C-alpha positions as CSV (number, residue, x, y, z in Angstrom):
1,X,108.2,84.6,104.8
2,X,105.3,85.6,107.4
3,X,104.8,89.5,106.7
4,X,104.9,92.3,104.0
5,X,106.0,95.9,105.1
6,X,106.6,98.7,103.0
7,X,109.3,101.3,102.9
8,X,108.3,104.7,104.6
9,X,111.4,106.6,104.8
10,X,115.1,106.2,104.7
11,X,118.0,108.4,106.3
12,X,121.6,108.0,106.5
13,X,123.1,107.2,110.2
14,X,126.5,107.5,109.1
15,X,128.3,107.6,105.5
16,X,127.5,103.6,104.9
17,X,124.3,102.9,107.7
18,X,121.0,103.5,106.9
19,X,117.7,103.8,109.2
20,X,114.6,102.3,107.6
21,X,111.4,103.0,108.6
22,X,109.1,100.5,107.7
23,X,105.4,99.9,108.3
24,X,104.5,97.6,111.2
25,X,102.7,94.1,109.9
26,X,99.6,93.7,112.1
27,X,100.4,90.9,114.6
28,X,104.0,91.5,114.3
29,X,105.8,91.5,117.9
30,X,109.3,91.1,118.6
31,X,111.6,91.2,121.7
32,X,114.6,93.5,122.3
33,X,117.6,92.0,120.6
34,X,115.6,89.2,118.6
35,X,116.3,89.6,114.6
36,X,114.4,88.5,111.4
37,X,115.3,87.4,108.0
38,X,114.7,90.0,105.6
39,X,113.6,89.4,101.6
40,X,113.7,92.3,99.2
41,X,110.3,91.9,97.6
42,X,111.0,91.9,93.8
43,X,111.4,89.3,91.2
44,X,115.5,89.4,91.5
45,X,115.4,88.9,95.3
46,X,112.0,87.0,96.3
47,X,113.7,83.5,95.6
48,X,116.8,84.7,97.7
49,X,117.6,83.3,101.4
50,X,116.5,85.8,103.7
51,X,119.3,87.9,105.3
52,X,119.3,88.3,109.3
53,X,118.5,91.9,110.5
54,X,117.3,93.2,114.1
55,X,114.4,95.8,114.7
56,X,116.2,98.9,116.4
57,X,113.0,100.1,117.4
58,X,111.0,99.7,120.6
59,X,108.3,96.7,120.3
60,X,105.6,99.4,121.2
61,X,106.5,101.8,118.3
62,X,103.8,101.9,115.9
63,X,106.3,101.6,112.7
64,X,109.6,99.3,112.6
65,X,113.0,100.4,112.1
66,X,115.9,98.7,110.9
67,X,119.6,100.0,111.0
68,X,121.4,98.5,108.2
69,X,125.1,98.9,107.1
70,X,125.8,98.7,103.2
71,X,128.7,96.3,102.2
72,X,129.0,97.4,98.7
73,X,131.6,95.0,97.8
74,X,129.4,92.2,98.1
75,X,126.7,93.6,95.4
76,X,124.1,91.8,97.7
77,X,121.2,92.4,99.6
78,X,122.7,95.7,101.8
79,X,123.9,97.3,98.7
80,X,120.3,97.1,96.9
81,X,118.6,97.9,100.2
82,X,120.4,101.3,100.3
83,X,118.8,102.3,97.0
84,X,115.4,101.4,97.2
85,X,112.9,104.2,97.8
86,X,109.7,104.9,100.1
87,X,107.0,102.4,98.7
88,X,109.3,99.6,98.1
89,X,108.2,96.2,99.6
90,X,110.0,94.0,102.2
91,X,109.3,90.6,103.5
92,X,110.0,89.6,107.0
93,X,110.1,86.2,108.8
94,X,109.1,85.9,112.6
95,X,111.7,87.0,115.0
96,X,114.3,84.9,116.3
97,X,117.7,84.8,118.3
98,X,119.2,84.4,121.5
99,X,120.3,88.0,122.5
100,X,118.1,89.1,125.5
101,X,118.7,91.5,128.3
102,X,119.0,89.2,131.4
103,X,120.2,92.0,133.7
104,X,122.9,94.5,134.5
105,X,126.0,94.2,132.6
106,X,128.5,95.5,129.8
107,X,127.7,95.6,125.9
108,X,130.4,94.9,124.2
109,X,130.0,95.6,120.3
110,X,132.0,96.0,117.0
111,X,130.9,97.9,114.2
112,X,127.2,97.0,113.0
113,X,127.2,94.6,116.0
114,X,125.7,97.3,118.0
115,X,122.3,97.0,116.0
116,X,121.2,94.1,118.3
117,X,121.5,96.3,121.4
118,X,120.0,99.3,120.1
119,X,116.4,98.1,120.8
120,X,117.5,96.9,124.1
121,X,119.0,99.9,125.3
122,X,116.5,102.2,124.2
123,X,114.1,99.7,126.0
124,X,115.9,100.2,129.4
125,X,116.5,104.2,128.7
126,X,112.4,104.2,128.6
127,X,112.1,102.0,131.6
128,X,114.9,104.1,133.5
129,X,117.0,101.2,134.2
130,X,120.0,102.0,132.0
131,X,122.3,103.1,134.8
132,X,123.4,99.7,135.8
133,X,124.8,98.8,132.1
134,X,127.9,100.2,130.5
135,X,129.0,100.3,126.8
136,X,132.2,99.2,125.1
137,X,131.9,100.0,121.3
138,X,134.8,99.5,119.1
139,X,135.0,100.9,115.1
140,X,137.5,101.6,112.8
141,X,137.2,105.6,112.8
142,X,134.7,107.9,114.5
143,X,132.9,108.5,111.2
144,X,131.8,104.6,111.5
145,X,130.3,105.4,114.8
146,X,126.4,104.2,114.7
147,X,124.0,106.5,117.0
148,X,126.9,108.4,118.7
149,X,125.4,111.2,120.1
150,X,122.5,108.9,121.4
151,X,124.7,106.3,123.0
152,X,126.8,109.1,124.7
153,X,123.6,110.8,126.0
154,X,122.2,107.3,127.4
155,X,125.6,106.2,128.8
156,X,127.8,109.2,129.8
157,X,130.8,108.6,131.4
158,X,129.8,104.8,131.2
159,X,130.2,105.1,127.0
160,X,133.6,104.0,125.8
161,X,133.9,104.3,122.1
162,X,137.0,102.8,120.7
163,X,138.5,103.6,117.2
164,X,141.1,100.8,116.0
165,X,142.7,103.0,112.8
166,X,142.5,106.5,113.8
167,X,143.1,108.5,117.1
168,X,140.5,111.4,117.7
169,X,139.8,113.7,120.7
170,X,137.2,111.9,122.7
171,X,137.8,108.3,121.9
172,X,139.9,105.4,123.0
173,X,142.4,103.9,120.5
174,X,143.4,100.1,120.3
175,X,141.4,97.1,120.5
176,X,139.4,95.1,122.8
177,X,141.4,92.7,124.4
178,X,141.8,90.8,127.7
179,X,144.0,93.4,129.3
180,X,141.5,96.3,128.0
181,X,138.3,94.2,129.4
182,X,140.3,93.7,132.8
183,X,140.2,97.4,133.5
184,X,136.8,97.9,132.2
185,X,134.7,95.2,134.0
186,X,133.3,96.1,137.1
187,X,131.9,93.9,139.8
188,X,128.4,95.1,139.1
189,X,128.6,93.5,135.6
190,X,126.6,90.4,136.0
191,X,126.3,89.8,132.5
192,X,128.3,90.7,129.2
193,X,126.3,91.2,125.7
194,X,128.7,90.5,123.0
195,X,127.9,90.8,119.3
196,X,130.4,91.4,116.0
197,X,132.1,90.1,113.5
198,X,132.6,86.3,114.1
199,X,136.4,86.9,115.0
200,X,135.2,89.5,117.4
201,X,132.6,87.4,119.1
202,X,135.2,84.5,119.6
203,X,137.8,86.6,120.8
204,X,136.2,88.8,123.2
205,X,134.3,85.8,124.5
206,X,137.4,83.8,125.0
207,X,138.7,86.8,126.7
208,X,136.0,87.1,129.2
209,X,136.3,83.6,130.3
210,X,139.7,83.6,131.1
211,X,138.9,86.6,133.2
212,X,136.7,84.1,135.2
213,X,133.3,84.7,133.2
214,X,131.0,81.8,132.9
215,X,129.4,80.7,129.9
216,X,126.1,81.5,131.0
217,X,127.2,85.1,131.8
218,X,128.4,85.8,128.4
219,X,125.5,86.7,126.0
220,X,125.8,86.1,122.1
221,X,123.7,85.2,119.0
222,X,124.5,81.1,119.0
């Protein structure tokens, strides 16, 4: 691992997602959408393989932010991360990843798959170039939607929040499939950015190809 960082504060974003504000190591830079491997700097975890997480802040921020969902059933890194207090140390790798903004299009995310897009979306908002993009974001219930108010503010009526297990006012219900994408895709959507569970990415990418999108126009973590 190339960098050591210190947790400054944590805050719940949803019932099982926390944002972690950590110190920004000297010399650390990243491109929005890139991830890092993270290790908890404690004896029990230091020799474990790193787990990939994405900075969700702007590259110019003075601190780093990670937005991390807890998976208690795994009894692993995310479960432990959610118990850490300010002052705890983490180790970070150099940034990596193939998700990067290439041009106007549609962000398609499932669950915690929104996290690689957050830094991109925030950068586009800061640059006042977000209006040519839209968002389709699938979750189980309204309580699972990460950064909902912020995303609704950024995208307005181009923000489509879908719940697969609960119907509620202000949310679409069902699943993102070929028919749904055919209705939502715009001629101006030059690129489609896809992130979520592996099966989600595979199915969405397949549907996009069926709708005539070229492989070069579908951006996902390879």
